[in-house]
PyMOL Python script that loads the backbone (N, CA, C, O; Angstrom):
from pymol import cmd

cmd.read_pdbstr("""\
ATOM      1  N   MET A   1     157.390 137.159  88.574  1.00  0.00           N
ATOM      2  CA  MET A   1     158.496 136.979  89.483  1.00  0.00           C
ATOM      3  C   MET A   1     158.053 137.322  90.897  1.00  0.00           C
ATOM      4  O   MET A   1     157.419 138.353  91.118  1.00  0.00           O
ATOM      5  N   GLN A   2     158.375 136.485  91.830  1.00  0.00           N
ATOM      6  CA  GLN A   2     158.036 136.748  93.221  1.00  0.00           C
ATOM      7  C   GLN A   2     159.283 137.209  93.964  1.00  0.00           C
ATOM      8  O   GLN A   2     160.380 136.696  93.747  1.00  0.00           O
ATOM      9  N   THR A   3     159.091 138.187  94.843  1.00  0.00           N
ATOM     10  CA  THR A   3     160.181 138.744  95.620  1.00  0.00           C
ATOM     11  C   THR A   3     159.851 138.611  97.093  1.00  0.00           C
ATOM     12  O   THR A   3     158.698 138.764  97.495  1.00  0.00           O
ATOM     13  N   LYS A   4     160.844 138.332  97.879  1.00  0.00           N
ATOM     14  CA  LYS A   4     160.675 138.192  99.320  1.00  0.00           C
ATOM     15  C   LYS A   4     160.500 139.577  99.947  1.00  0.00           C
ATOM     16  O   LYS A   4     161.163 140.536  99.554  1.00  0.00           O
ATOM     17  N   LEU A   5     159.595 139.664 100.930  1.00  0.00           N
ATOM     18  CA  LEU A   5     159.315 140.914 101.624  1.00  0.00           C
ATOM     19  C   LEU A   5     159.441 140.674 103.120  1.00  0.00           C
ATOM     20  O   LEU A   5     158.898 139.701 103.643  1.00  0.00           O
ATOM     21  N   THR A   6     160.146 141.544 103.804  1.00  0.00           N
ATOM     22  CA  THR A   6     160.290 141.424 105.250  1.00  0.00           C
ATOM     23  C   THR A   6     159.449 142.506 105.912  1.00  0.00           C
ATOM     24  O   THR A   6     159.563 143.687 105.582  1.00  0.00           O
ATOM     25  N   LEU A   7     158.611 142.093 106.842  1.00  0.00           N
ATOM     26  CA  LEU A   7     157.777 143.037 107.595  1.00  0.00           C
ATOM     27  C   LEU A   7     158.122 142.936 109.073  1.00  0.00           C
ATOM     28  O   LEU A   7     158.376 141.843 109.578  1.00  0.00           O
ATOM     29  N   ARG A   8     158.132 144.042 109.754  1.00  0.00           N
ATOM     30  CA  ARG A   8     158.361 144.054 111.191  1.00  0.00           C
ATOM     31  C   ARG A   8     157.034 144.415 111.864  1.00  0.00           C
ATOM     32  O   ARG A   8     156.545 145.540 111.758  1.00  0.00           O
ATOM     33  N   LEU A   9     156.473 143.430 112.553  1.00  0.00           N
ATOM     34  CA  LEU A   9     155.170 143.595 113.184  1.00  0.00           C
ATOM     35  C   LEU A   9     155.206 143.062 114.608  1.00  0.00           C
ATOM     36  O   LEU A   9     156.094 142.291 114.974  1.00  0.00           O
ATOM     37  N   ASP A  10     154.245 143.475 115.394  1.00  0.00           N
ATOM     38  CA  ASP A  10     154.104 142.997 116.760  1.00  0.00           C
ATOM     39  C   ASP A  10     153.883 141.476 116.761  1.00  0.00           C
ATOM     40  O   ASP A  10     153.168 140.944 115.912  1.00  0.00           O
ATOM     41  N   ASP A  11     154.504 140.790 117.722  1.00  0.00           N
ATOM     42  CA  ASP A  11     154.402 139.327 117.792  1.00  0.00           C
ATOM     43  C   ASP A  11     152.955 138.844 117.869  1.00  0.00           C
ATOM     44  O   ASP A  11     152.596 137.853 117.234  1.00  0.00           O
ATOM     45  N   ARG A  12     152.121 139.544 118.648  1.00  0.00           N
ATOM     46  CA  ARG A  12     150.715 139.128 118.777  1.00  0.00           C
ATOM     47  C   ARG A  12     149.976 139.288 117.455  1.00  0.00           C
ATOM     48  O   ARG A  12     149.124 138.471 117.107  1.00  0.00           O
ATOM     49  N   LEU A  13     150.307 140.341 116.728  1.00  0.00           N
ATOM     50  CA  LEU A  13     149.668 140.558 115.428  1.00  0.00           C
ATOM     51  C   LEU A  13     150.043 139.432 114.463  1.00  0.00           C
ATOM     52  O   LEU A  13     149.189 138.909 113.747  1.00  0.00           O
ATOM     53  N   ILE A  14     151.301 139.070 114.450  1.00  0.00           N
ATOM     54  CA  ILE A  14     151.755 137.983 113.570  1.00  0.00           C
ATOM     55  C   ILE A  14     151.082 136.676 113.954  1.00  0.00           C
ATOM     56  O   ILE A  14     150.620 135.931 113.090  1.00  0.00           O
ATOM     57  N   SER A  15     151.027 136.399 115.245  1.00  0.00           N
ATOM     58  CA  SER A  15     150.398 135.163 115.712  1.00  0.00           C
ATOM     59  C   SER A  15     148.927 135.110 115.311  1.00  0.00           C
ATOM     60  O   SER A  15     148.444 134.084 114.833  1.00  0.00           O
ATOM     61  N   GLY A  16     148.221 136.218 115.508  1.00  0.00           N
ATOM     62  CA  GLY A  16     146.808 136.277 115.126  1.00  0.00           C
ATOM     63  C   GLY A  16     146.617 136.141 113.632  1.00  0.00           C
ATOM     64  O   GLY A  16     145.672 135.490 113.185  1.00  0.00           O
ATOM     65  N   ALA A  17     147.497 136.746 112.851  1.00  0.00           N
ATOM     66  CA  ALA A  17     147.398 136.657 111.392  1.00  0.00           C
ATOM     67  C   ALA A  17     147.642 135.231 110.921  1.00  0.00           C
ATOM     68  O   ALA A  17     146.983 134.758 109.995  1.00  0.00           O
ATOM     69  N   LYS A  18     148.583 134.549 111.554  1.00  0.00           N
ATOM     70  CA  LYS A  18     148.850 133.155 111.186  1.00  0.00           C
ATOM     71  C   LYS A  18     147.644 132.272 111.499  1.00  0.00           C
ATOM     72  O   LYS A  18     147.298 131.391 110.712  1.00  0.00           O
ATOM     73  N   GLU A  19     147.008 132.504 112.638  1.00  0.00           N
ATOM     74  CA  GLU A  19     145.809 131.740 112.995  1.00  0.00           C
ATOM     75  C   GLU A  19     144.689 132.007 111.997  1.00  0.00           C
ATOM     76  O   GLU A  19     143.993 131.083 111.573  1.00  0.00           O
ATOM     77  N   TYR A  20     144.519 133.265 111.627  1.00  0.00           N
ATOM     78  CA  TYR A  20     143.492 133.623 110.654  1.00  0.00           C
ATOM     79  C   TYR A  20     143.737 132.899 109.328  1.00  0.00           C
ATOM     80  O   TYR A  20     142.823 132.319 108.743  1.00  0.00           O
ATOM     81  N   ALA A  21     144.996 132.945 108.868  1.00  0.00           N
ATOM     82  CA  ALA A  21     145.342 132.298 107.604  1.00  0.00           C
ATOM     83  C   ALA A  21     145.098 130.797 107.680  1.00  0.00           C
ATOM     84  O   ALA A  21     144.580 130.197 106.738  1.00  0.00           O
ATOM     85  N   LYS A  22     145.469 130.202 108.792  1.00  0.00           N
ATOM     86  CA  LYS A  22     145.255 128.764 108.964  1.00  0.00           C
ATOM     87  C   LYS A  22     143.763 128.440 108.904  1.00  0.00           C
ATOM     88  O   LYS A  22     143.356 127.486 108.242  1.00  0.00           O
ATOM     89  N   GLY A  23     142.953 129.237 109.596  1.00  0.00           N
ATOM     90  CA  GLY A  23     141.508 129.030 109.587  1.00  0.00           C
ATOM     91  C   GLY A  23     140.902 129.211 108.203  1.00  0.00           C
ATOM     92  O   GLY A  23     139.890 128.593 107.874  1.00  0.00           O
ATOM     93  N   ALA A  24     141.525 130.060 107.400  1.00  0.00           N
ATOM     94  CA  ALA A  24     141.033 130.308 106.043  1.00  0.00           C
ATOM     95  C   ALA A  24     141.606 129.299 105.047  1.00  0.00           C
ATOM     96  O   ALA A  24     141.244 129.307 103.871  1.00  0.00           O
ATOM     97  N   GLY A  25     142.507 128.426 105.525  1.00  0.00           N
ATOM     98  CA  GLY A  25     143.102 127.427 104.638  1.00  0.00           C
ATOM     99  C   GLY A  25     144.078 128.030 103.639  1.00  0.00           C
ATOM    100  O   GLY A  25     144.239 127.519 102.531  1.00  0.00           O
ATOM    101  N   LYS A  26     144.730 129.125 104.037  1.00  0.00           N
ATOM    102  CA  LYS A  26     145.664 129.811 103.150  1.00  0.00           C
ATOM    103  C   LYS A  26     146.967 130.074 103.897  1.00  0.00           C
ATOM    104  O   LYS A  26     147.031 129.976 105.122  1.00  0.00           O
ATOM    105  N   SER A  27     147.981 130.403 103.145  1.00  0.00           N
ATOM    106  CA  SER A  27     149.234 130.810 103.777  1.00  0.00           C
ATOM    107  C   SER A  27     149.135 132.293 104.126  1.00  0.00           C
ATOM    108  O   SER A  27     148.314 133.026 103.575  1.00  0.00           O
ATOM    109  N   LEU A  28     149.980 132.709 105.044  1.00  0.00           N
ATOM    110  CA  LEU A  28     150.000 134.121 105.411  1.00  0.00           C
ATOM    111  C   LEU A  28     150.411 134.964 104.206  1.00  0.00           C
ATOM    112  O   LEU A  28     149.916 136.077 104.026  1.00  0.00           O
ATOM    113  N   SER A  29     151.308 134.438 103.391  1.00  0.00           N
ATOM    114  CA  SER A  29     151.717 135.155 102.177  1.00  0.00           C
ATOM    115  C   SER A  29     150.529 135.361 101.236  1.00  0.00           C
ATOM    116  O   SER A  29     150.392 136.426 100.634  1.00  0.00           O
ATOM    117  N   GLN A  30     149.672 134.346 101.108  1.00  0.00           N
ATOM    118  CA  GLN A  30     148.484 134.484 100.254  1.00  0.00           C
ATOM    119  C   GLN A  30     147.551 135.561 100.796  1.00  0.00           C
ATOM    120  O   GLN A  30     147.013 136.368 100.037  1.00  0.00           O
ATOM    121  N   ILE A  31     147.363 135.568 102.114  1.00  0.00           N
ATOM    122  CA  ILE A  31     146.482 136.563 102.741  1.00  0.00           C
ATOM    123  C   ILE A  31     147.010 137.971 102.476  1.00  0.00           C
ATOM    124  O   ILE A  31     146.247 138.861 102.098  1.00  0.00           O
ATOM    125  N   VAL A  32     148.317 138.175 102.675  1.00  0.00           N
ATOM    126  CA  VAL A  32     148.921 139.501 102.462  1.00  0.00           C
ATOM    127  C   VAL A  32     148.830 139.887 100.987  1.00  0.00           C
ATOM    128  O   VAL A  32     148.517 141.034 100.668  1.00  0.00           O
ATOM    129  N   ALA A  33     149.098 138.946 100.088  1.00  0.00           N
ATOM    130  CA  ALA A  33     149.026 139.239  98.654  1.00  0.00           C
ATOM    131  C   ALA A  33     147.604 139.632  98.246  1.00  0.00           C
ATOM    132  O   ALA A  33     147.416 140.566  97.466  1.00  0.00           O
ATOM    133  N   GLU A  34     146.612 138.926  98.769  1.00  0.00           N
ATOM    134  CA  GLU A  34     145.218 139.263  98.458  1.00  0.00           C
ATOM    135  C   GLU A  34     144.857 140.645  98.983  1.00  0.00           C
ATOM    136  O   GLU A  34     144.131 141.393  98.329  1.00  0.00           O
ATOM    137  N   TYR A  35     145.362 140.980 100.159  1.00  0.00           N
ATOM    138  CA  TYR A  35     145.079 142.305 100.737  1.00  0.00           C
ATOM    139  C   TYR A  35     145.714 143.395  99.875  1.00  0.00           C
ATOM    140  O   TYR A  35     145.067 144.396  99.565  1.00  0.00           O
ATOM    141  N   PHE A  36     146.974 143.206  99.487  1.00  0.00           N
ATOM    142  CA  PHE A  36     147.638 144.198  98.645  1.00  0.00           C
ATOM    143  C   PHE A  36     146.935 144.328  97.297  1.00  0.00           C
ATOM    144  O   PHE A  36     146.802 145.430  96.765  1.00  0.00           O
ATOM    145  N   THR A  37     146.491 143.214  96.753  1.00  0.00           N
ATOM    146  CA  THR A  37     145.759 143.238  95.485  1.00  0.00           C
ATOM    147  C   THR A  37     144.472 144.056  95.631  1.00  0.00           C
ATOM    148  O   THR A  37     144.127 144.849  94.755  1.00  0.00           O
ATOM    149  N   ALA A  38     143.768 143.852  96.748  1.00  0.00           N
ATOM    150  CA  ALA A  38     142.536 144.611  96.992  1.00  0.00           C
ATOM    151  C   ALA A  38     142.834 146.099  97.136  1.00  0.00           C
ATOM    152  O   ALA A  38     142.067 146.933  96.655  1.00  0.00           O
ATOM    153  N   LEU A  39     143.942 146.438  97.793  1.00  0.00           N
ATOM    154  CA  LEU A  39     144.316 147.847  97.950  1.00  0.00           C
ATOM    155  C   LEU A  39     144.595 148.513  96.608  1.00  0.00           C
ATOM    156  O   LEU A  39     144.272 149.683  96.405  1.00  0.00           O
ATOM    157  N   LEU A  40     145.190 147.764  95.705  1.00  0.00           N
ATOM    158  CA  LEU A  40     145.601 148.329  94.425  1.00  0.00           C
ATOM    159  C   LEU A  40     144.518 148.250  93.355  1.00  0.00           C
ATOM    160  O   LEU A  40     144.656 148.861  92.295  1.00  0.00           O
ATOM    161  N   SER A  41     143.462 147.521  93.610  1.00  0.00           N
ATOM    162  CA  SER A  41     142.375 147.394  92.644  1.00  0.00           C
ATOM    163  C   SER A  41     141.564 148.682  92.604  1.00  0.00           C
ATOM    164  O   SER A  41     141.395 149.347  93.626  1.00  0.00           O
ATOM    165  N   PRO A  42     141.072 149.026  91.442  1.00  0.00           N
ATOM    166  CA  PRO A  42     140.227 150.229  91.369  1.00  0.00           C
ATOM    167  C   PRO A  42     138.955 150.035  92.191  1.00  0.00           C
ATOM    168  O   PRO A  42     138.436 148.926  92.310  1.00  0.00           O
ATOM    169  N   ALA A  43     138.478 151.117  92.741  1.00  0.00           N
ATOM    170  CA  ALA A  43     137.246 151.071  93.539  1.00  0.00           C
ATOM    171  C   ALA A  43     136.086 150.637  92.654  1.00  0.00           C
ATOM    172  O   ALA A  43     136.015 151.031  91.489  1.00  0.00           O
ATOM    173  N   PRO A  44     135.178 149.832  93.192  1.00  0.00           N
ATOM    174  CA  PRO A  44     134.023 149.420  92.384  1.00  0.00           C
ATOM    175  C   PRO A  44     133.182 150.634  91.993  1.00  0.00           C
ATOM    176  O   PRO A  44     133.068 151.608  92.737  1.00  0.00           O
ATOM    177  N   LYS A  45     132.612 150.539  90.824  1.00  0.00           N
ATOM    178  CA  LYS A  45     131.761 151.630  90.355  1.00  0.00           C
ATOM    179  C   LYS A  45     130.498 151.685  91.206  1.00  0.00           C
ATOM    180  O   LYS A  45     129.986 150.651  91.635  1.00  0.00           O
ATOM    181  N   PRO A  46     130.002 152.884  91.445  1.00  0.00           N
ATOM    182  CA  PRO A  46     128.757 152.991  92.222  1.00  0.00           C
ATOM    183  C   PRO A  46     127.615 152.257  91.530  1.00  0.00           C
ATOM    184  O   PRO A  46     127.587 152.138  90.305  1.00  0.00           O
ATOM    185  N   PHE A  47     126.688 151.775  92.322  1.00  0.00           N
ATOM    186  CA  PHE A  47     125.530 151.056  91.813  1.00  0.00           C
ATOM    187  C   PHE A  47     124.707 151.985  90.926  1.00  0.00           C
ATOM    188  O   PHE A  47     124.387 153.109  91.311  1.00  0.00           O
ATOM    189  N   ALA A  48     124.382 151.512  89.769  1.00  0.00           N
ATOM    190  CA  ALA A  48     123.529 152.277  88.860  1.00  0.00           C
ATOM    191  C   ALA A  48     122.176 151.580  88.794  1.00  0.00           C
ATOM    192  O   ALA A  48     122.071 150.440  88.341  1.00  0.00           O
ATOM    193  N   ALA A  49     121.156 152.272  89.247  1.00  0.00           N
ATOM    194  CA  ALA A  49     119.810 151.713  89.247  1.00  0.00           C
ATOM    195  C   ALA A  49     119.283 151.618  87.818  1.00  0.00           C
ATOM    196  O   ALA A  49     119.584 152.456  86.969  1.00  0.00           O
ATOM    197  N   THR A  50     118.496 150.583  87.577  1.00  0.00           N
ATOM    198  CA  THR A  50     117.871 150.429  86.267  1.00  0.00           C
ATOM    199  C   THR A  50     116.786 151.494  86.116  1.00  0.00           C
ATOM    200  O   THR A  50     116.346 152.062  87.115  1.00  0.00           O
ATOM    201  N   PRO A  51     116.350 151.772  84.901  1.00  0.00           N
ATOM    202  CA  PRO A  51     115.300 152.779  84.711  1.00  0.00           C
ATOM    203  C   PRO A  51     114.024 152.463  85.494  1.00  0.00           C
ATOM    204  O   PRO A  51     113.362 153.368  86.001  1.00  0.00           O
ATOM    205  N   GLY A  52     113.686 151.184  85.590  1.00  0.00           N
ATOM    206  CA  GLY A  52     112.483 150.811  86.341  1.00  0.00           C
ATOM    207  C   GLY A  52     112.606 151.141  87.818  1.00  0.00           C
ATOM    208  O   GLY A  52     111.659 151.635  88.430  1.00  0.00           O
ATOM    209  N   VAL A  53     113.767 150.869  88.390  1.00  0.00           N
ATOM    210  CA  VAL A  53     113.997 151.181  89.801  1.00  0.00           C
ATOM    211  C   VAL A  53     114.045 152.697  89.997  1.00  0.00           C
ATOM    212  O   VAL A  53     113.489 153.218  90.964  1.00  0.00           O
ATOM    213  N   SER A  54     114.695 153.388  89.098  1.00  0.00           N
ATOM    214  CA  SER A  54     114.773 154.844  89.189  1.00  0.00           C
ATOM    215  C   SER A  54     113.387 155.481  89.166  1.00  0.00           C
ATOM    216  O   SER A  54     113.146 156.479  89.846  1.00  0.00           O
ATOM    217  N   ALA A  55     112.481 154.905  88.386  1.00  0.00           N
ATOM    218  CA  ALA A  55     111.121 155.446  88.290  1.00  0.00           C
ATOM    219  C   ALA A  55     110.378 155.309  89.613  1.00  0.00           C
ATOM    220  O   ALA A  55     109.465 156.088  89.888  1.00  0.00           O
ATOM    221  N   LEU A  56     110.753 154.329  90.438  1.00  0.00           N
ATOM    222  CA  LEU A  56     110.081 154.116  91.720  1.00  0.00           C
ATOM    223  C   LEU A  56     110.625 155.010  92.834  1.00  0.00           C
ATOM    224  O   LEU A  56     109.983 155.181  93.870  1.00  0.00           O
ATOM    225  N   ARG A  57     111.809 155.575  92.614  1.00  0.00           N
ATOM    226  CA  ARG A  57     112.434 156.384  93.642  1.00  0.00           C
ATOM    227  C   ARG A  57     111.553 157.573  94.006  1.00  0.00           C
ATOM    228  O   ARG A  57     111.174 158.365  93.144  1.00  0.00           O
ATOM    229  N   GLY A  58     111.229 157.690  95.302  1.00  0.00           N
ATOM    230  CA  GLY A  58     110.442 158.799  95.804  1.00  0.00           C
ATOM    231  C   GLY A  58     108.949 158.659  95.646  1.00  0.00           C
ATOM    232  O   GLY A  58     108.209 159.585  95.977  1.00  0.00           O
ATOM    233  N   ILE A  59     108.481 157.525  95.147  1.00  0.00           N
ATOM    234  CA  ILE A  59     107.058 157.362  94.865  1.00  0.00           C
ATOM    235  C   ILE A  59     106.200 157.400  96.133  1.00  0.00           C
ATOM    236  O   ILE A  59     105.033 157.787  96.078  1.00  0.00           O
ATOM    237  N   LEU A  60     106.769 157.004  97.267  1.00  0.00           N
ATOM    238  CA  LEU A  60     106.012 156.990  98.520  1.00  0.00           C
ATOM    239  C   LEU A  60     106.309 158.191  99.417  1.00  0.00           C
ATOM    240  O   LEU A  60     105.909 158.215 100.581  1.00  0.00           O
ATOM    241  N   LYS A  61     107.000 159.168  98.882  1.00  0.00           N
ATOM    242  CA  LYS A  61     107.345 160.355  99.655  1.00  0.00           C
ATOM    243  C   LYS A  61     106.069 161.047 100.140  1.00  0.00           C
ATOM    244  O   LYS A  61     105.103 161.208  99.395  1.00  0.00           O
ATOM    245  N   ASP A  62     106.097 161.447 101.398  1.00  0.00           N
ATOM    246  CA  ASP A  62     104.967 162.152 102.033  1.00  0.00           C
ATOM    247  C   ASP A  62     103.693 161.323 102.074  1.00  0.00           C
ATOM    248  O   ASP A  62     102.597 161.883 102.070  1.00  0.00           O
ATOM    249  N   ARG A  63     103.811 160.015 102.112  1.00  0.00           N
ATOM    250  CA  ARG A  63     102.645 159.139 102.220  1.00  0.00           C
ATOM    251  C   ARG A  63     102.729 158.374 103.525  1.00  0.00           C
ATOM    252  O   ARG A  63     103.822 158.054 103.993  1.00  0.00           O
ATOM    253  N   ASP A  64     101.596 158.082 104.107  1.00  0.00           N
ATOM    254  CA  ASP A  64     101.555 157.290 105.320  1.00  0.00           C
ATOM    255  C   ASP A  64     101.505 155.827 104.918  1.00  0.00           C
ATOM    256  O   ASP A  64     100.465 155.334 104.481  1.00  0.00           O
ATOM    257  N   VAL A  65     102.616 155.138 105.064  1.00  0.00           N
ATOM    258  CA  VAL A  65     102.697 153.744 104.636  1.00  0.00           C
ATOM    259  C   VAL A  65     102.770 152.796 105.824  1.00  0.00           C
ATOM    260  O   VAL A  65     103.288 151.686 105.700  1.00  0.00           O
ATOM    261  N   GLY A  66     102.268 153.215 106.950  1.00  0.00           N
ATOM    262  CA  GLY A  66     102.318 152.368 108.132  1.00  0.00           C
ATOM    263  C   GLY A  66     103.649 152.545 108.815  1.00  0.00           C
ATOM    264  O   GLY A  66     104.224 153.633 108.813  1.00  0.00           O
ATOM    265  N   GLY A  67     104.120 151.509 109.380  1.00  0.00           N
ATOM    266  CA  GLY A  67     105.401 151.621 110.054  1.00  0.00           C
ATOM    267  C   GLY A  67     105.696 150.372 110.842  1.00  0.00           C
ATOM    268  O   GLY A  67     105.131 149.306 110.595  1.00  0.00           O
ATOM    269  N   GLU A  68     106.577 150.519 111.780  1.00  0.00           N
ATOM    270  CA  GLU A  68     107.016 149.376 112.569  1.00  0.00           C
ATOM    271  C   GLU A  68     105.862 148.770 113.355  1.00  0.00           C
ATOM    272  O   GLU A  68     105.763 147.547 113.453  1.00  0.00           O
ATOM    273  N   ARG A  69     105.002 149.589 113.908  1.00  0.00           N
ATOM    274  CA  ARG A  69     103.875 149.076 114.701  1.00  0.00           C
ATOM    275  C   ARG A  69     102.946 148.220 113.843  1.00  0.00           C
ATOM    276  O   ARG A  69     102.499 147.161 114.284  1.00  0.00           O
ATOM    277  N   ASP A  70     102.653 148.669 112.622  1.00  0.00           N
ATOM    278  CA  ASP A  70     101.804 147.883 111.722  1.00  0.00           C
ATOM    279  C   ASP A  70     102.448 146.536 111.398  1.00  0.00           C
ATOM    280  O   ASP A  70     101.762 145.516 111.328  1.00  0.00           O
ATOM    281  N   TYR A  71     103.746 146.536 111.204  1.00  0.00           N
ATOM    282  CA  TYR A  71     104.446 145.305 110.892  1.00  0.00           C
ATOM    283  C   TYR A  71     104.429 144.359 112.089  1.00  0.00           C
ATOM    284  O   TYR A  71     104.244 143.154 111.916  1.00  0.00           O
ATOM    285  N   ARG A  72     104.616 144.881 113.291  1.00  0.00           N
ATOM    286  CA  ARG A  72     104.554 144.042 114.486  1.00  0.00           C
ATOM    287  C   ARG A  72     103.159 143.437 114.652  1.00  0.00           C
ATOM    288  O   ARG A  72     103.017 142.259 114.980  1.00  0.00           O
ATOM    289  N   ASP A  73     102.138 144.257 114.422  1.00  0.00           N
ATOM    290  CA  ASP A  73     100.764 143.743 114.501  1.00  0.00           C
ATOM    291  C   ASP A  73     100.551 142.622 113.489  1.00  0.00           C
ATOM    292  O   ASP A  73      99.929 141.608 113.809  1.00  0.00           O
ATOM    293  N   TYR A  74     101.060 142.795 112.280  1.00  0.00           N
ATOM    294  CA  TYR A  74     100.928 141.781 111.242  1.00  0.00           C
ATOM    295  C   TYR A  74     101.617 140.487 111.682  1.00  0.00           C
ATOM    296  O   TYR A  74     101.053 139.403 111.535  1.00  0.00           O
ATOM    297  N   LEU A  75     102.828 140.599 112.220  1.00  0.00           N
ATOM    298  CA  LEU A  75     103.561 139.401 112.648  1.00  0.00           C
ATOM    299  C   LEU A  75     102.859 138.692 113.812  1.00  0.00           C
ATOM    300  O   LEU A  75     102.788 137.463 113.855  1.00  0.00           O
ATOM    301  N   GLU A  76     102.346 139.484 114.748  1.00  0.00           N
ATOM    302  CA  GLU A  76     101.624 138.883 115.871  1.00  0.00           C
ATOM    303  C   GLU A  76     100.401 138.110 115.364  1.00  0.00           C
ATOM    304  O   GLU A  76     100.154 136.988 115.805  1.00  0.00           O
ATOM    305  N   LYS A  77      99.651 138.692 114.457  1.00  0.00           N
ATOM    306  CA  LYS A  77      98.473 138.054 113.895  1.00  0.00           C
ATOM    307  C   LYS A  77      98.858 136.788 113.114  1.00  0.00           C
ATOM    308  O   LYS A  77      98.202 135.753 113.229  1.00  0.00           O
ATOM    309  N   LYS A  78      99.923 136.889 112.324  1.00  0.00           N
ATOM    310  CA  LYS A  78     100.362 135.785 111.502  1.00  0.00           C
ATOM    311  C   LYS A  78     100.820 134.602 112.344  1.00  0.00           C
ATOM    312  O   LYS A  78     100.552 133.454 111.992  1.00  0.00           O
ATOM    313  N   HIS A  79     101.501 134.866 113.444  1.00  0.00           N
ATOM    314  CA  HIS A  79     102.102 133.794 114.237  1.00  0.00           C
ATOM    315  C   HIS A  79     101.296 133.449 115.497  1.00  0.00           C
ATOM    316  O   HIS A  79     101.796 132.763 116.389  1.00  0.00           O
ATOM    317  N   SER A  80     100.080 133.915 115.563  1.00  0.00           N
ATOM    318  CA  SER A  80      99.224 133.599 116.727  1.00  0.00           C
ATOM    319  C   SER A  80      98.441 132.331 116.498  1.00  0.00           C
ATOM    320  O   SER A  80      97.674 131.914 117.366  1.00  0.00           O
TER     321      SER A  80
END
""", "prot")
cmd.dss("prot")
cmd.show_as("cartoon", "prot")
cmd.util.cbc("prot")
cmd.orient("prot")
């Protein structure tokens, strides 16, 4: 069942929201419904690394692996 909802908003905000909805090819009601749905949805679970990725974590700690300067030198050489 759908129920009508009245919102009191600034005219410029409404105008901008209507333009956004038009650009997205949706109605303003669809945009608001999608936003409310996102608000009420449970937060996504944190990323869980696979065992292989977890094993690599920290492997380069305290090692000199070059840096931005080495990468710039590589790009200059590659594109020269």
